[in-house]
N, C-alpha and C positions, 0 to 999 in steps of 0.2 A: 784499823777499819772497824767500824761498828757492825757487829754481826747482825744486828736487827735490820740494817739497811740492805743486806745482801739477800738475793732471791734465788741463789743457785739451788737446784733440786737436792744437792748433796749436803746442804747445810742442815743444821739442827732446826727442827720445826717448832716454832712457837706461834702464838696467836697472831702477832704482827706479820710474821712471814706468811702464814696461811692467807691472811687478808690481802697482802700484796700479790701473792700468786693468783688469787681469784681475780683481782683487778687485771693482772697481766693476761690471764686466759680470756677474760671478757673482751679486753682490747683486741686480742688476736682474732677472736671470732668476729668482732665488728669489722676489723680490717679485711678479713677474708670475704665477708658478706659484701663489703663495699667494692672489693675487686671484682666479684662475680657480677654485681649490678652494673658496674662500669663496663665490663666486657659485653654484657647483654645489651646495654644501651648503645655501645659502639656498633654492634651488629645491626640494631634497629636503624641507627643513623645511616649505615651503609645501604641497607635495603631501601630506605626512603630516598636516598640520593640516586640510587639506580632507577627507582620507579619514576622519580621526578625529572630525570635527566632529559628525556625526549621532550616532554611538555615544556620544560624550562628552556630548552634550546629553541623550540618553536616560538615561545613567548619572546625570547631575546631577539630572534630574527625579525619578528613582527615589530617589536619595539624599535629596533635599529632602523628598519625600513621606514617606519613612520617618522622617526626622529630626523632622518635625512630630509624628509619633506618639510617638516615644520621648523627646522633650525637653519641658520645661515652659516656658511663657511667663510673663514677668513682667508682671502686670496692674497694677502700681503706677504711677500717672502720674508723669511725669518731674518735674513741679513739686513733687510731694509728696515726692519722694526727695532734695530738695536737702540737707536736714539729717537724715540717718538717725539713728534712736534708738540709744543705746549698746547694744552686745550683750554678753551674758555669754559666758564661755568655752565653755559648752555650745552656745549658739546659733551661735558662730563655727565650732565643730566640725561642727555639723549643716549649716551653709551650705557648708563646704568639701566635705563628703561629697556634698551635692546637686550641686555643680558637677562633682565627679569622676564621679558617676553620669551626668550629662548628657553629659559628654565621652565616656564609654564608650559611651553610647547612640548618639552621632553616629558614632563609629568603627564600632560594630556595624552601623549602618544602611548606612554606606558599604561595608562588607565584604559584607553581604547583597546590596546592589545590584550590586556587582561580580560576585558569584557568580551572581546571576540573569542578568545580562548575558552572562557567559561560558557559562552553561548553554544559553541560547537560541542563542548562536552555535555552540556545539558540536553541539546537536541539529540545527540547520540544515545544518551541515557534514556530519554523519553521514547525514542524509536525502539530501542531494545526492549523497554518495558511493555510497550504496546504490542510489538510483534510477538512477544511471549504469550499474549492472550489469544492469538489466533489458533484455532483447532486445525492442526495439520492432518490431512487425510490423503493417502496415496491416490493420485488421480491422473497423472500424466503418463504418456508413453512417447517420449521425444525421439526414440530410435525406431519408431514404427516404419515398416516398409510402405505404408500408405502415404507417407509424406513425400511430396513432389519437390525436387530441387531443394533439399534441406540446406545445402551450403548457401544457396541464393537467398534463403529466408533469414540468414544470420542478421541479427539486429532488430528484426521485427518483433513486436510485442503483440501476441494474440491471447486475449482473455476469453476463455470459454466460461460463460456465466449461466448458471442453472438455478432456477427458482424451484425449490422443492416444496411440495404440499404435505410433508410429513406432519402428522398431528401429535407426535410424541411430545409430551410435556405441555401441551396447550391446555389452557383453562377454559371453562365454559363461557366466561365473559369475553374471550378472545373472538368468538364468533366464527371459528374455522372448523368446528367439529372436534372430535377426539380420536385417539388411536383405536378405541373399540369400535366406533362407528365407521371409521375410514382407516383401516390398517395399512401398514406399509408406507411407501412414499412414491410419488410420481414427479416428473419434471414438467410442470405446466408451462415453464418459461425456459427456452433454450436460445441463447444469443451469443454471437461472437463480436467482440470489440477488437478491431484490427488497427494497430498503430504501426505504420511502416518505419523502417530504420531511419529515414530522413525526416520523420516527424512532420511531414507536410500535409497530412490529412488523417482523418479518423473515419472509419467505416464500421457501422454497426449492422450486422446481418442477423435477422431473427428467423427461427424455424418453427413452423406450426407443430403443435403438440401431437396432431394426428397424421403427421407426415409418414408415408409408408416407407419402411426401410427393410433391409435384410440384416437382421441382428446377428452379430457374431457370437461365438461361444464366450461366455464371461463368468468370472468367479461370482458367486452369489453374495449379495450385499445385505447387511443388517442395519437399517437406518437407526434403530434404537441404540446401538453400540458404535455406530460409524466404523464398522469393520467388515472384512471379507472372510468368508469361510473357505475351506479347502474344496468344498463341493462346487462344481461348475454347472451353470445353466446351459443347456445345449443351444446351438445356433438355431435361429428360426428364420426361414426364408422370407416370410411376410409378417411384419409386425408394425405396430405404431411406435413412433419415436419415443413417446413418454414411457414405454415399457422398458426401454434400455436402462433407465435409471432405477425403475422399480425392481428390476431383476439383478442388475450388475453394478448399480451405483455409479460414482464418478468415473471410474475406469472404463466402464462399458459405454457411457455417453461419449467420452473422449475418443474411443475407438470408432464409434459410428460417425462422429463429426469429421474425424480425420479421413475416414473412408470417403465421405461425401465431398469434402472440400480439397483434400490434398495439402491442407495448410498445417503447419506445425503449431500445435497448441502448447504454449509454454507457461500458461497460468490457468488455474481452475478456481472459480469462485462459486461456491454453493451458498445459497441463502434460504433459510427456513422461513416459512410464513409466520411461525410462532414468534420469531424475534424481529420481524420486519418493522412492526409499528414503532418500537423504541428508537430505531434509526431515524425515522421521520420526526418523531416527537422531540428528539434531541436537538434538531435544528428548528423547532417550533413550526413545523409544517412546510409544505411545498405548494407553490402556485401553479395551477394548471388552467388551460383554456379549453372550453367545449362550446360547440356551436349550439347545443341544446342540452337539456337536462339528461342525466344518466340514470335510467331506471331499468333495473335488471329483474327479470321474471323470477329468478331464484333468490337473489340477495336483496331485492327490494329497491326502494329509491335511494340512490347513492349520492347524487348531486342534484338538488332540486332546481337549480337555476343555471342559465346559460352564461357564457362569458368567463372572465377570470375569477377564480375562487381559490382560496388557500385551504388545503385539506391536510389532515393528519390523523393519526390513530386508526380506528376501524374504518373510517371513511376512505383513507388512502389505501388500506389493505384491500377493501372491496373494489376500489377503482381499478387496481391492477389485476384482480382475479375475475372480474365480471366477463362472462362470455355469452350471456343471453340477454343483451341489452335490447330493449324495445326500439323498433325502428332501424335496427342494424342487422341486416340479413347476412352479413359476412361472418358473424360469430367469432371464430378464433382470429381472423384477420383484424377485426375491429379491436379485439383485446391486444393483439400485438402492437397495433398503432398506439393505443393508450399506454402500453408498457414502455414503448420507445420514448414517447413524449414525457412520461413521468420520470424515466431514468435521466433524460437530458435535463429536466427541471431540477431533479434532486442534486445532480452533479453541479449544476450552475449555482444552486443555493449553498452547497457545501463550500464551493470555491469563492463565494462572495465575501466582501469585507465584513459583513455582519457576522459571519461564522469564523472566518480565518483569523480575524482580529479579536474574537471573543474566546478566551481560553476555556471558559466553562462550556460553551456550545461545542467547540471543536473537540475537546476531550470527551464530552458526552457522546458525540457522534462516533468517534473512533472506538470508544469503549463499547457502545451499542453494536457497532458494525462487527467488532471482533467477537462479541458474544453470539451474534446472529449468523455468522458465516463460518465456512470451513473450506478447505481445499489444499492446494499445493502451490508452492512458489508464490505465496500470497503474504503481503505485509503492507506497512505504511508506504514504503518507497514505491512499491509496484502500483498500488492504487493511486498514489499521487501522480505517477506518470500518466495514467489514464485520465484522471480528472484535470490535470493541468493541460494536457493535450487538447481536450475538448473545450476547456474554458478559453484558451487563448486563440481560438481559430474563428474565422468568419463562417457564417452559416453555409456558404457554398463549399467549404472544406470539411464539413462534418455531415456525412451521409447516413441516413437510416434506411435500410433496405429489408425486404423480405425475400427469402430464397424463392426463385421462380418456380411456380407450380401451375398446374392446369386450372387452379382456382375452383374446381368442381370436384366434389368427393366422388370416388368410384363406388362400385356396388358394395364394397366392404366398409364404406364410410371413411376411407382414408384419403388424404391429400396426396397427389401424385407429382413428383418432381419432374420438371422439364430439364432433362439431362444436358442438352446442348446449351441452353441459356444459362443454366447453373454453372456449367464448366467455364463459360465466358466470363462470368462474374468472378469466380475464384481464381482463374488464370490472371485476371487483371490485378487482383490483390496480391497474388504470389509474385508476379513480375513487376509490380508497382507501375503499371501502365494505366492510362486514363479509363475511367468508367464512362459509359454513355450518359449524357445529361438526363435522359429519361430512363433511369435505372428501375428495376422491379420494385414496386411499392404496393402495399395493400390498399384497397382490395383488388384493383384491376389495372395497375400501372403497366407501363411498357417495360419489357425486359431488356436487359443489357445485351447488345450484340457483341460478337467476338471482337476484341481489340485488334488493331493492326499489328502485325507481327513485328517485333523488334529484336535484333540479335543481342544476346548477352555476351559480354566480354569478360572472360575469366570469372564467370559466376556473379559478376556485379550487376546490380539492378539499374534500370533506367529510372532516373529520378524524375518525378513529375509533381507539379503542384496542383494538378487538376483535382477537382473533387470527385 
């Protein structure tokens, strides 16, 4: 044996042996590295297979189901097909065409299934992305002792919507003032949107900003940081509704409204004036109708003409803020009426084909809404529930009400709640019983009388399609 061809470590070392040993060592290192990479790749493949298992199963189920629809089955028994009858050229041509059609159907089914799967994934991803933009603030108290028949309200969606006039972050050109001139924050708009479990009606109830309330003890609220302090504001027997937000923020407003109504608030939506305009601008304005021009002694001329007009930006902001409109002695009730009309018009616009089918407009609105709002249990899914409920209903199933008051300010300048009539309205909403046709409406509408009593069975509500 030629000693120069041997590479045993015990052999005599010469130049050729050294070179061969280097080659052997290099090959060994390459082999070890290859094994490590292969093991790592195997682990990656295993993870990918586990991750894709469920979507792949869903895709296969969808493809199989669609394939059953678009393909035909051979009903000829196997034993009868042992000796097929001779076919003419035309029959053979038809059979080939049938097989090609079936194959195309299977391909189409697979493509449709893939598109459905991808669209579901994309929608979930978009919803998650948008929901992450919302500013979550502790606002609800769903275990409050003030809630009446909590079990019976299961399935109801109650949105407590508060328009805050905080000037933090507002620019001079916004026309709403600034935090130095108007410190703190008040709730100039307080409204409940009630969607019962059967989704057969929507009722919007507004509360005057100067409604006289008995304010409970609440943790103090800092609108600049959207947070609560450990310090508590003492209860106040006589106060205005808008002070609840100024003192105790969303949690305090929720407490007050649940005390008044007995309804379970499961969504809180706070909207700042500072971000309101971008929401309206994102859908390129909202169309409103007025019987006469809207001229406010504080804000100036808002809408110079009567009839239908499309408004946006500062004009829309002033339209919902105005409460000293010339020729309107109702003041706050007139503003509530305009706010209700504007909200209905905005939701109608958002749910229209012009916005829903326009990715840019819809994304712009959702993005603007997320930046301008805050609250709890709030997101795309929840707001779409409200918007779709209002969009798909006849006008007689969407009611805009104002909580019943004496409609005359007392000596303290506060609006006074008519307890018996208010109780009748809120009992009808809690029990899902009919509201009277002439429900309380600003400025001097008839108030709802107590509904006829109906027994509840096992906490279930009586379903009604009445408006």
